[in-house]
C-alpha positions as CSV (number, residue, x, y, z in Angstrom):
1,X,0.1,0.1,-0.1
2,X,1.8,3.4,-0.8
3,X,1.5,6.8,1.0
4,X,-0.7,7.7,-1.1
5,X,-3.2,5.4,0.1
6,X,-2.9,7.0,4.2
7,X,-3.6,10.8,3.1
8,X,0.0,12.0,2.5
9,X,-0.3,15.8,3.1
10,X,3.3,16.2,1.0
11,X,4.0,13.7,-1.6
12,X,7.2,11.7,0.4
13,X,10.1,10.5,-1.2
14,X,11.3,6.5,-1.8
15,X,14.2,7.1,0.0
16,X,15.7,9.0,2.9
17,X,18.8,10.4,4.9
18,X,19.6,8.2,8.1
19,X,22.3,9.0,10.7
20,X,23.6,5.7,11.9
21,X,26.3,3.9,14.2
22,X,28.7,1.5,13.3
23,X,31.0,-0.5,15.8
24,X,33.8,-2.0,13.5
25,X,35.6,-5.7,13.8
26,X,39.1,-3.8,14.6
27,X,37.3,-1.2,17.2
28,X,36.5,1.6,15.4
29,X,33.5,3.9,15.9
30,X,31.8,4.6,12.5
31,X,29.2,7.8,12.2
32,X,27.7,8.3,8.7
33,X,24.5,9.7,6.9
34,X,23.3,6.8,4.8
35,X,20.3,6.5,2.1
36,X,17.8,4.3,3.2
37,X,14.0,3.0,2.0
38,X,11.3,5.1,3.6
39,X,8.8,3.5,5.2
40,X,4.7,2.7,5.0
41,X,2.9,3.3,7.5
42,X,1.0,0.2,8.8
43,X,-2.8,0.3,9.6
44,X,-2.0,1.8,13.3
45,X,0.7,4.1,13.0
46,X,1.8,7.4,11.2
47,X,5.5,8.6,8.9
48,X,7.1,11.7,10.5
49,X,8.6,13.8,8.5
50,X,11.2,15.0,11.4
51,X,11.9,18.6,12.0
52,X,13.8,18.9,14.6
53,X,15.5,16.1,17.2
54,X,17.6,16.3,20.5
55,X,20.6,14.9,21.8
56,X,19.7,13.7,25.0
57,X,22.9,12.3,27.1
58,X,20.6,8.9,27.0
59,X,21.6,8.7,22.7
60,X,25.4,9.1,23.3
61,X,26.2,5.9,24.6
62,X,24.0,4.4,21.1
63,X,25.2,7.1,19.1
64,X,29.1,7.6,20.4
65,X,29.8,3.9,21.9
66,X,32.4,5.5,24.0
67,X,34.9,6.0,22.1
68,X,38.0,8.1,22.1
69,X,36.2,11.3,20.3
70,X,39.5,13.5,20.8
71,X,40.7,11.5,18.0
72,X,38.0,11.5,16.4
73,X,39.1,11.4,11.8
74,X,37.0,12.5,9.0
75,X,36.4,10.5,5.7
76,X,33.5,9.0,3.1
77,X,32.4,11.8,0.1
78,X,29.8,14.8,0.7
79,X,26.7,12.5,0.0
80,X,27.5,10.5,2.2
81,X,29.9,11.3,5.2
82,X,31.5,9.2,7.3
83,X,33.2,10.3,11.2
84,X,35.4,7.2,12.7
85,X,37.1,7.5,16.1
86,X,39.1,4.4,17.7
87,X,36.7,2.6,20.9
88,X,39.3,2.2,23.9
89,X,39.6,-1.8,24.4
90,X,38.6,-2.0,27.6
91,X,35.2,-0.8,25.9
92,X,34.7,-3.2,23.4
93,X,33.6,-6.3,25.6
94,X,30.4,-4.9,26.6
95,X,30.0,-3.4,22.8
96,X,30.4,-7.0,21.6
97,X,27.0,-7.9,20.7
98,X,26.2,-4.8,18.4
99,X,29.6,-5.2,15.9
100,X,28.8,-5.1,12.6
101,X,25.2,-3.2,12.8
102,X,24.8,-0.7,11.8
103,X,22.5,0.8,14.1
104,X,20.4,4.0,13.5
105,X,20.0,6.8,16.6
106,X,17.9,9.4,18.4
107,X,15.5,9.2,20.7
108,X,12.7,11.8,20.3
109,X,12.2,14.1,18.1
110,X,9.1,16.4,16.9
111,X,7.4,17.0,13.1
112,X,4.9,17.2,11.2
113,X,2.7,13.5,10.1
114,X,2.5,13.1,6.4
115,X,1.1,9.8,6.1
116,X,-1.1,7.3,7.9
117,X,-2.9,4.4,8.7
118,X,-6.1,3.6,8.0
119,X,-7.0,2.5,12.2
120,X,-9.3,5.3,13.4
121,X,-7.0,7.0,15.6
122,X,-4.4,7.2,12.5
123,X,-5.9,9.6,10.3
124,X,-7.0,12.7,12.3
125,X,-3.0,12.9,12.8
126,X,-2.3,14.0,8.7
127,X,-0.8,17.1,8.5
128,X,-0.3,17.6,12.7
129,X,2.9,18.7,14.8
130,X,3.7,15.3,16.6
131,X,6.3,15.1,19.4
132,X,7.3,11.4,19.2
133,X,9.1,8.6,21.4
134,X,10.7,5.3,19.7
135,X,14.2,5.5,18.3
136,X,15.7,5.8,14.7
137,X,14.3,9.6,15.0
138,X,17.9,11.1,13.8
139,X,16.7,11.0,9.9
140,X,14.2,12.8,7.7
141,X,11.8,10.5,8.7
142,X,10.0,8.4,11.0
143,X,7.6,5.4,11.4
144,X,6.6,5.0,13.8
145,X,3.0,4.0,15.9
146,X,0.1,6.3,17.2
147,X,0.8,5.7,21.0
148,X,3.9,7.0,20.7
149,X,3.1,10.2,19.4
150,X,1.7,13.6,21.3
151,X,-0.7,15.5,19.2
152,X,0.6,19.3,19.8
153,X,-1.5,22.9,20.1
154,X,-1.4,24.2,16.7
155,X,0.9,26.9,17.3
156,X,3.8,25.1,18.9
157,X,7.0,25.3,17.5
158,X,9.4,22.1,16.3
159,X,12.0,23.5,18.6
160,X,9.1,23.4,21.7
161,X,8.1,20.0,20.6
162,X,11.7,18.3,19.9
163,X,12.0,17.6,24.2
164,X,8.6,16.2,25.0
165,X,8.8,12.9,26.0
166,X,12.9,12.3,27.6
167,X,13.7,15.4,29.9
168,X,10.0,16.3,30.6
169,X,9.0,12.4,31.3
170,X,12.3,11.6,33.5
171,X,11.5,14.9,35.5
172,X,8.3,13.6,36.3
173,X,8.5,10.3,36.8
174,X,11.4,11.7,39.3
175,X,8.7,13.2,41.5
176,X,6.4,9.9,40.6
177,X,8.5,7.8,42.5
178,X,9.4,10.0,45.5
179,X,5.5,9.1,45.6
180,X,5.4,5.6,45.0
181,X,8.6,4.7,48.1
182,X,7.0,6.7,50.3
183,X,9.6,9.7,51.1
184,X,8.6,13.3,51.1
185,X,11.4,15.5,49.4
186,X,14.2,15.1,46.8
187,X,17.8,15.5,45.8
188,X,18.6,16.3,42.4
189,X,22.4,15.8,40.9
190,X,23.6,17.9,37.8
191,X,20.5,20.2,38.6
192,X,21.2,23.4,36.5
193,X,20.8,21.1,33.2
194,X,17.8,21.3,31.2
195,X,16.1,18.4,32.9
196,X,17.4,20.2,36.5
197,X,15.1,23.1,35.5
198,X,12.1,21.4,34.1
199,X,12.5,19.4,38.0
200,X,12.6,22.2,40.0
201,X,9.5,23.9,38.0
202,X,7.7,20.9,38.4
203,X,8.9,20.7,42.6
204,X,7.4,24.8,43.0
205,X,4.4,24.3,41.6
206,X,3.4,21.2,43.2
207,X,4.5,22.0,47.0
208,X,7.7,19.2,46.9
209,X,10.9,20.2,48.5
210,X,13.6,20.1,46.1
211,X,17.5,19.7,47.0
212,X,19.4,20.9,43.9
213,X,23.2,20.1,43.6
214,X,25.1,21.7,41.6
215,X,29.2,22.2,40.3
216,X,29.3,25.8,39.4
217,X,28.7,28.8,41.8
218,X,27.0,30.3,38.6
219,X,24.4,27.2,37.8
220,X,23.7,27.8,41.7
221,X,22.9,31.6,41.3
222,X,20.8,30.4,38.0
223,X,18.6,28.0,40.1
224,X,17.9,30.7,42.2
225,X,17.2,33.0,40.1
226,X,14.9,31.0,38.9
227,X,12.9,30.0,42.4
228,X,14.8,27.3,43.7
229,X,15.0,26.8,47.2
230,X,17.9,24.6,48.3
231,X,21.0,24.4,46.3
232,X,24.4,23.0,47.4
233,X,28.0,23.8,45.1
234,X,29.7,20.7,45.1
235,X,32.8,22.6,44.4
236,X,32.4,24.8,47.4
237,X,33.8,23.8,50.4
238,X,31.0,24.2,52.8
239,X,29.4,22.0,50.4
240,X,28.7,19.0,52.6
241,X,27.7,20.9,55.7
242,X,25.3,22.8,53.2
243,X,24.1,19.8,51.7
244,X,23.5,18.7,55.2
245,X,21.1,21.9,56.6
246,X,19.5,21.1,53.3
247,X,18.2,17.9,54.0
248,X,17.7,18.9,57.9
249,X,14.6,21.6,56.3
250,X,13.2,18.8,53.3
251,X,13.8,16.4,55.2
252,X,14.6,14.3,51.5
253,X,15.4,10.7,51.2
254,X,15.4,9.5,47.5
255,X,18.1,11.2,45.5
256,X,18.4,10.7,41.9
257,X,22.2,11.4,40.9
258,X,23.3,12.1,36.8
259,X,27.0,11.5,37.6
260,X,26.9,8.3,38.3
261,X,30.8,7.7,38.8
262,X,33.1,9.4,41.8
263,X,31.7,10.0,45.8
264,X,28.7,11.7,45.4
265,X,26.4,8.9,45.8
266,X,27.8,8.2,49.0
267,X,28.2,12.0,50.2
268,X,24.2,12.1,50.0
269,X,23.6,8.6,51.8
270,X,26.2,10.2,54.3
271,X,24.2,13.8,54.7
272,X,21.2,11.9,54.3
273,X,21.8,9.6,57.8
274,X,23.2,12.6,59.6
275,X,19.9,14.7,59.1
276,X,18.0,12.2,60.3
277,X,20.2,12.0,63.7
278,X,20.5,15.5,63.8
279,X,16.8,15.0,65.8
280,X,17.3,11.8,67.1
281,X,16.5,11.3,70.3
282,X,18.0,7.2,71.0
283,X,21.7,6.5,69.8
284,X,20.8,2.8,67.2
285,X,23.8,0.8,67.0
286,X,23.0,-0.6,63.1
287,X,21.8,3.2,62.3
288,X,18.3,5.4,61.8
289,X,15.6,2.5,60.4
290,X,14.9,5.4,58.2
291,X,15.0,4.2,54.3
292,X,18.0,6.1,51.9
293,X,17.3,6.2,48.3
294,X,20.1,6.9,45.7
295,X,19.3,5.8,42.0
296,X,21.6,6.3,39.0
297,X,20.2,7.7,36.0
298,X,23.1,8.8,34.4
299,X,26.6,8.5,34.4
300,X,28.3,12.0,33.6
301,X,31.3,10.5,35.8
302,X,32.7,7.1,34.2
303,X,34.7,6.1,37.2
304,X,33.7,3.8,40.0
305,X,30.8,4.6,42.1
306,X,32.5,5.1,45.8
307,X,30.9,5.9,48.7
308,X,32.2,5.0,52.6
309,X,29.6,2.6,55.2
310,X,29.3,5.5,57.2
311,X,24.8,5.6,57.1
312,X,23.4,2.6,58.7
313,X,22.1,-0.3,57.6
314,X,18.9,1.3,55.9
315,X,19.8,1.8,52.5
316,X,20.2,1.6,48.8
317,X,21.6,2.8,45.8
318,X,20.4,1.6,42.1
319,X,19.7,2.0,38.1
320,X,16.5,4.3,38.0
321,X,15.4,4.4,33.6
322,X,12.1,6.4,32.0
323,X,11.4,3.2,30.2
324,X,10.7,0.2,33.3
325,X,9.5,3.2,35.8
326,X,6.3,3.9,32.5
327,X,6.0,0.5,33.0
328,X,5.8,0.7,36.3
329,X,3.1,3.8,36.7
330,X,1.0,1.8,34.1
331,X,-1.1,3.2,31.3
332,X,-3.0,5.6,33.2
333,X,-0.1,7.2,35.0
334,X,1.8,7.7,31.5
335,X,-1.4,8.9,30.0
336,X,-1.5,11.2,33.1
337,X,2.5,13.0,32.3
338,X,1.9,13.2,28.6
339,X,-0.8,15.2,29.0
340,X,0.9,17.7,31.7
341,X,4.0,18.3,29.4
342,X,1.3,19.3,26.7
343,X,-0.7,21.7,28.2
344,X,2.9,22.8,30.1
345,X,4.5,22.4,27.2
346,X,5.9,26.4,27.1
347,X,6.1,26.6,31.0
348,X,7.4,23.9,32.8
349,X,8.8,21.7,29.9
350,X,10.6,24.4,28.2
351,X,14.1,23.2,26.1
352,X,16.6,25.6,25.0
353,X,18.9,24.5,23.0
354,X,22.2,26.5,22.3
355,X,23.6,24.3,18.4
356,X,21.3,23.7,15.6
357,X,22.8,21.8,13.4
358,X,21.9,19.6,10.5
359,X,22.4,15.6,10.1
360,X,25.4,16.0,8.2
361,X,26.5,18.8,10.8
362,X,25.6,16.2,14.1
363,X,28.4,13.9,12.8
364,X,31.2,17.2,12.5
365,X,34.0,16.1,14.7
366,X,33.3,19.8,15.7
367,X,30.0,19.3,16.9
368,X,30.5,16.0,18.3
369,X,33.8,17.5,20.7
370,X,31.4,19.5,21.9
371,X,28.0,17.8,22.5
372,X,30.2,14.3,23.9
373,X,30.9,16.7,27.0
374,X,27.4,17.0,28.3
375,X,28.3,20.4,29.2
376,X,25.0,22.2,31.6
377,X,24.4,24.9,28.7
378,X,25.5,22.9,25.4
379,X,22.5,21.3,24.7
380,X,22.2,20.2,20.5
381,X,19.4,20.0,17.9
382,X,19.7,18.1,14.6
383,X,17.3,20.0,11.9
384,X,17.4,17.2,9.0
385,X,15.9,19.7,6.9
386,X,18.9,22.3,7.5
387,X,21.9,21.9,4.8
């Protein structure tokens, strides 16, 4: 069945350009812009012409495969450019199952529905601007189930709709997890990020006590300007005292850590224990009975996670990912969160980008050198129609 059978709003081509990531047998990363076929929507699917797709930290593992980006090289042709980099030998065993497989990249995007399957929920989406999630979004087109799309307001721009899923639902998911597990306040690290700023706005609106941990004074100042009440700078000599004071004030006993490595997770647990014991009336040789939890959801610091057992026996360190959480939340809960994102698209869940690049520009070594650092205030947006 052709796309014309599905009420396409524009004539769609038979082929498209798509960014792909390959790990070779000899241990190299190859990023390329390949030409592939444009799919035809099945009954419950829509074809989206991609207008904008963000480069999130969660995209970098698949995209860059932990390659050494200080040794990037370019090749290929103008039509089919290729960027390569060596992958450290100690990383390769973990990539064994993807060696030799050229993989599409990108978790989410925003675009116009140009064709749809015959399902009743698919046809009305034709011509609408939607946000979508589902992988392979660094491309000119993406075919996806209608359930993976959110129809945006008529006046929404591609930039506003590009980051509707990963960061907003992650931030909302942290608050939902806090509530589901019986905590009354939370801690967030790398809190000056786009996601961190969203979480701050959510917590201010919902009356949730939030302790923001940042790495530089200017990041602390920015969050305070946005209304944040408790901000702790890990570079300050008073960091541990400041963190304990904020935990005493908020009673936060759950944390979401974007750094992963180093001592921060252990420092948070130790400060939680100290804050709890600050009001204790009796001694317990096993530590407090209050459960303290740190969830690691990112890997800004790739060094080993280090901690000292100075926070009693009621604690946990684990991983947290959005997709498994949404599975626990269930369909009704997920739809509730998605509805809030659309309603507050330009306020609570607004994202800001410092760079817009084409598909080819996304694999330019100069661009990779910047976005691979995952630095606060350096967020890239891929615009497939550029260039």
